[in-house]
VOVO-475808 format. One record per residue (C-alpha): residue in three letters; x, y, z; residue number from 0. Coordinates in steps of 0.25 Angstrom, whole numbers, always signed. Example, Ala and Ser with C-alpha at 12.3 -4.5 7.8 and 13.67 -1.06 7.14 Angstrom:
[Ala,[+49,-18,+31],0];
[Ser,[+55,-4,+29],1];
***
This chain:
[Met,[-22,+47,-45],0];
[Thr,[-33,+57,-47],1];
[Lys,[-41,+51,-36],2];
[Val,[-29,+51,-26],3];
[Thr,[-26,+65,-30],4];
[Lys,[-40,+69,-27],5];
[Glu,[-40,+62,-14],6];
[Met,[-27,+68,-10],7];
[Thr,[-33,+82,-14],8];
[Thr,[-45,+80,-5],9];
[Cys,[-37,+76,+7],10];
[Arg,[-28,+88,+5],11];
[Leu,[-40,+97,+4],12];
[Pro,[-52,+91,+12],13];
[Gly,[-58,+105,+13],14];
[Arg,[-61,+106,-2],15];
[Gly,[-68,+93,-2],16];
[Arg,[-77,+98,+9],17];
[Gln,[-79,+111,+2],18];
[Trp,[-84,+103,-11],19];
[Arg,[-94,+95,-3],20];
[Ala,[-99,+107,+4],21];
[Ser,[-101,+114,-10],22];
[Ala,[-108,+102,-15],23];
[Asn,[-117,+102,-4],24];
[Arg,[-120,+117,-6],25];
[Ala,[-123,+114,-20],26];
[Gln,[-133,+103,-17],27];
[Gln,[-140,+112,-7],28];
[Val,[-141,+123,-17],29];
[Gln,[-147,+113,-27],30];
[Val,[-158,+109,-17],31];
[Leu,[-161,+123,-13],32];
[Arg,[-163,+127,-28],33];
[Val,[-173,+115,-29],34];
[Ala,[-180,+120,-17],35];
[Ile,[-181,+134,-22],36];
[Leu,[-186,+129,-35],37];
[Leu,[-197,+121,-29],38];
[Ser,[-201,+133,-20],39];
[Tyr,[-203,+142,-33],40];
[Cys,[-211,+131,-40],41];
[Ser,[-220,+130,-27],42];
[Ile,[-222,+145,-27],43];
[Leu,[-225,+146,-42],44];
[Cys,[-235,+134,-41],45];
[Asn,[-242,+140,-28],46];
[Tyr,[-242,+154,-35],47];
[Lys,[-248,+149,-48],48];
[Ala,[-259,+141,-40],49];
[Ile,[-264,+154,-34],50];
[Glu,[-277,+159,-41],51];
[Met,[-275,+174,-41],52];
[Pro,[-282,+184,-50],53];
[Ser,[-269,+190,-55],54];
[His,[-265,+176,-60],55];
[Gln,[-277,+176,-70],56];
[Thr,[-275,+189,-76],57];
[Tyr,[-266,+193,-88],58];
[Gly,[-251,+188,-86],59];
[Gly,[-255,+179,-74],60];
[Ser,[-244,+176,-64],61];
[Trp,[-233,+181,-75],62];
[Lys,[-236,+195,-73],63];
[Phe,[-230,+195,-59],64];
[Leu,[-215,+196,-57],65];
[Thr,[-216,+188,-44],66];
[Phe,[-221,+176,-52],67];
[Ile,[-211,+178,-63],68];
[Asp,[-200,+178,-53],69];
[Leu,[-205,+165,-47],70];
[Val,[-204,+159,-61],71];
[Ile,[-190,+165,-62],72];
[Gln,[-186,+159,-49],73];
[Ala,[-192,+146,-52],74];
[Val,[-185,+145,-65],75];
[Phe,[-172,+150,-60],76];
[Phe,[-171,+139,-49],77];
[Gly,[-176,+129,-58],78];
[Ile,[-164,+132,-67],79];
[Cys,[-155,+131,-54],80];
[Val,[-161,+117,-51],81];
[Leu,[-159,+113,-66],82];
[Thr,[-145,+118,-65],83];
[Asp,[-142,+110,-53],84];
[Leu,[-147,+97,-59],85];
[Ser,[-139,+99,-72],86];
[Ser,[-127,+102,-64],87];
[Leu,[-129,+89,-56],88];
[Leu,[-131,+81,-69],89];
[Thr,[-119,+88,-76],90];
[Arg,[-109,+86,-65],91];
[Gly,[-98,+77,-69],92];
[Ser,[-105,+73,-82],93];
[Gly,[-94,+80,-91],94];
[Asn,[-105,+83,-101],95];
[Gln,[-102,+97,-108],96];
[Glu,[-116,+99,-113],97];
[Gln,[-122,+97,-100],98];
[Glu,[-112,+106,-93],99];
[Arg,[-115,+117,-104],100];
[Gln,[-130,+115,-101],101];
[Leu,[-127,+117,-86],102];
[Arg,[-120,+130,-89],103];
[Lys,[-132,+135,-97],104];
[Leu,[-141,+132,-85],105];
[Ile,[-132,+139,-75],106];
[Ser,[-131,+151,-84],107];
[Leu,[-146,+151,-85],108];
[Arg,[-147,+150,-70],109];
[Asp,[-138,+161,-67],110];
[Trp,[-144,+170,-77],111];
[Met,[-158,+168,-71],112];
[Leu,[-153,+171,-57],113];
[Ala,[-146,+184,-62],114];
[Val,[-157,+189,-71],115];
[Leu,[-170,+184,-66],116];
[Ala,[-170,+176,-53],117];
[Phe,[-162,+186,-44],118];
[Pro,[-167,+200,-49],119];
[Val,[-181,+196,-51],120];
[Gly,[-182,+188,-38],121];
[Val,[-176,+199,-30],122];
[Phe,[-185,+210,-37],123];
[Val,[-198,+202,-34],124];
[Val,[-195,+200,-19],125];
[Ala,[-189,+215,-17],126];
[Val,[-200,+222,-25],127];
[Phe,[-212,+214,-20],128];
[Trp,[-208,+215,-5],129];
[Ile,[-205,+230,-6],130];
[Ile,[-218,+233,-12],131];
[Tyr,[-225,+224,-3],132];
[Ala,[-219,+231,+9],133];
[Tyr,[-224,+244,+4],134];
[Asp,[-238,+240,+0],135];
[Arg,[-241,+226,-3],136];
[Glu,[-254,+230,-11],137];
[Met,[-245,+235,-21],138];
[Ile,[-238,+222,-24],139];
[Tyr,[-245,+211,-17],140];
[Pro,[-259,+214,-13],141];
[Lys,[-264,+208,+0],142];
[Leu,[-275,+201,-8],143];
[Leu,[-264,+192,-13],144];
[Asp,[-263,+186,+1],145];
[Asn,[-276,+178,-2],146];
[Phe,[-269,+171,-14],147];
[Ile,[-254,+170,-11],148];
[Pro,[-250,+164,+2],149];
[Gly,[-238,+171,+10],150];
[Trp,[-228,+160,+7],151];
[Leu,[-231,+161,-8],152];
[Asn,[-229,+176,-7],153];
[His,[-215,+174,-1],154];
[Gly,[-212,+163,-10],155];
[Met,[-214,+173,-22],156];
[His,[-208,+186,-16],157];
[Thr,[-199,+182,-5],158];
[Thr,[-191,+169,-6],159];
[Val,[-187,+172,-20],160];
[Leu,[-176,+181,-14],161];
[Pro,[-169,+171,-5],162];
[Phe,[-170,+160,-15],163];
[Ile,[-163,+168,-26],164];
[Leu,[-152,+173,-16],165];
[Ile,[-150,+159,-11],166];
[Glu,[-148,+155,-25],167];
[Met,[-138,+166,-28],168];
[Arg,[-130,+163,-15],169];
[Thr,[-129,+148,-17],170];
[Ser,[-125,+148,-32],171];
[His,[-117,+157,-41],172];
[His,[-123,+163,-53],173];
[Gln,[-116,+169,-65],174];
[Tyr,[-123,+182,-68],175];
[Pro,[-124,+186,-83],176];
[Ser,[-118,+199,-88],177];
[Arg,[-124,+211,-81],178];
[Ser,[-129,+217,-94],179];
[Ser,[-136,+204,-99],180];
[Gly,[-142,+202,-85],181];
[Leu,[-147,+216,-83],182];
[Thr,[-153,+216,-97],183];
[Ala,[-160,+203,-94],184];
[Ile,[-166,+208,-81],185];
[Cys,[-170,+221,-88],186];
[Thr,[-177,+213,-98],187];
[Phe,[-185,+205,-88],188];
[Ser,[-189,+218,-80],189];
[Val,[-193,+225,-92],190];
[Gly,[-201,+213,-97],191];
[Tyr,[-208,+211,-84],192];
[Ile,[-212,+226,-84],193];
[Leu,[-217,+225,-98],194];
[Trp,[-225,+213,-94],195];
[Val,[-231,+220,-82],196];
[Cys,[-235,+232,-91],197];
[Trp,[-241,+223,-101],198];
[Val,[-250,+216,-91],199];
[His,[-255,+230,-87],200];
[His,[-258,+233,-101],201];
[Val,[-266,+220,-103],202];
[Thr,[-273,+220,-90],203];
[Gly,[-273,+235,-85],204];
[Met,[-267,+230,-72],205];
[Trp,[-253,+231,-66],206];
[Val,[-247,+218,-61],207];
[Tyr,[-243,+224,-48],208];
[Pro,[-253,+233,-41],209];
[Phe,[-244,+244,-37],210];
[Leu,[-242,+247,-52],211];
[Glu,[-256,+252,-52],212];
[His,[-253,+263,-42],213];
[Ile,[-242,+270,-49],214];
[Gly,[-241,+278,-61],215];
[Pro,[-235,+275,-75],216];
[Gly,[-222,+283,-72],217];
[Ala,[-221,+276,-58],218];
[Arg,[-222,+262,-65],219];
[Ile,[-211,+266,-75],220];
[Ile,[-202,+269,-64],221];
[Phe,[-206,+256,-56],222];
[Phe,[-204,+248,-68],223];
[Gly,[-190,+254,-71],224];
[Ser,[-186,+253,-57],225];
[Thr,[-190,+238,-57],226];
[Thr,[-181,+236,-69],227];
[Ile,[-169,+243,-62],228];
[Leu,[-171,+235,-49],229];
[Met,[-171,+222,-57],230];
[Asn,[-158,+226,-63],231];
[Phe,[-152,+230,-49],232];
[Leu,[-157,+216,-44],233];
[Tyr,[-149,+210,-55],234];
[Leu,[-136,+217,-52],235];
[Leu,[-139,+214,-37],236];
[Gly,[-140,+199,-40],237];
[Glu,[-127,+200,-48],238];
[Val,[-119,+207,-37],239];
[Leu,[-125,+198,-26],240];
[Asn,[-121,+185,-34],241];
[Asn,[-107,+190,-36],242];
[Tyr,[-106,+194,-22],243];
[Ile,[-110,+181,-17],244];
[Trp,[-101,+173,-26],245];
[Asp,[-89,+182,-25],246];
[Thr,[-90,+181,-10],247];
[Gln,[-92,+165,-11],248];
[Arg,[-80,+165,-20],249];
[Arg,[-71,+172,-11],250];
[Met,[-75,+163,+1],251];
[Glu,[-71,+151,-7],252];
[Glu,[-58,+157,-11],253];
[Glu,[-55,+160,+3],254];
[Lys,[-58,+145,+7],255];
[Glu,[-49,+140,-4],256];
[Lys,[-37,+148,+1],257];
[Pro,[-27,+139,+9],258];
[Lys,[-27,+143,+24],259];
[Leu,[-14,+148,+30],260];
[Glu,[-9,+140,+41],261];
***
C-alpha cells in the first residue's frame, strides 16, 4: 500500500520529483567543488612552503604572516566541509543516532569556522592587501618578492580566497553563532594576532609588514585598533549576507510551492 501511495503521489506531483533530482544534482556539484577548492589550497600551501625566502628562515617563519595563517584557515575549513560531505553520505539512511550526532557536531564546527574565521579573515586579507598594494606595493608586497613568488601564486593567496568563500556561502546555508559569542571570537583572534606581530618585533627588532616601519607608535595603535574594528564589521557583514542569501532563497522556494491559479 505504501509503495502504491508513493507512486500515486509521484504521478500527481511530477514537478516535486524533478525538484528533488535537481536538488540532489546541485548537492553533488557542491561536493565536487569543495574537493576542488580544498585541493587548490593544498597546492598553494605546498608551493608557498617550497619557496626559499629569507623571511621564512627568520623568527616565526611563515606563521608571522596573516596571509599564510588565512591559507591554513581556508584549507582547514574546506577540509571540514569535505569531511562533513563524506560523513553525510555515510550516515544517510543508516538510522544510527550516534553517527547523526557526530555529523551535527561537524556541521556546527563547519558553520562556526565560516562565520568566525574563514569569511572575516579571508575578506580582510584580500581587501587590505589590494588596497595597500594599489596605494604603494612596497609597503605590503615589495617588488623584490616577484623574484620568489610567481604571479599565479600571489593571486592564489590574495585573490581567489574571496570568490571561493562567497561561492561556499551562496551554495550552502550556514548557521551563525550568537552575535556576542561570534564577535568575542573574532576579537580574540584579532587581538591575538596583533600581540603576535608585536612580539615578533620585540624579538627581531623588525616589523612583519614594511609599512609599520614608516609610521609612529600612535599611528600603529590607531591602525591596530582599526583592523580589529574592521574584522568585527566583516563578521557582521558575513552574517547579514548569509541571512540575505538564504532568506531570499527561502522566499523563492515558498513561491514555487504555492499552487498556480488556473
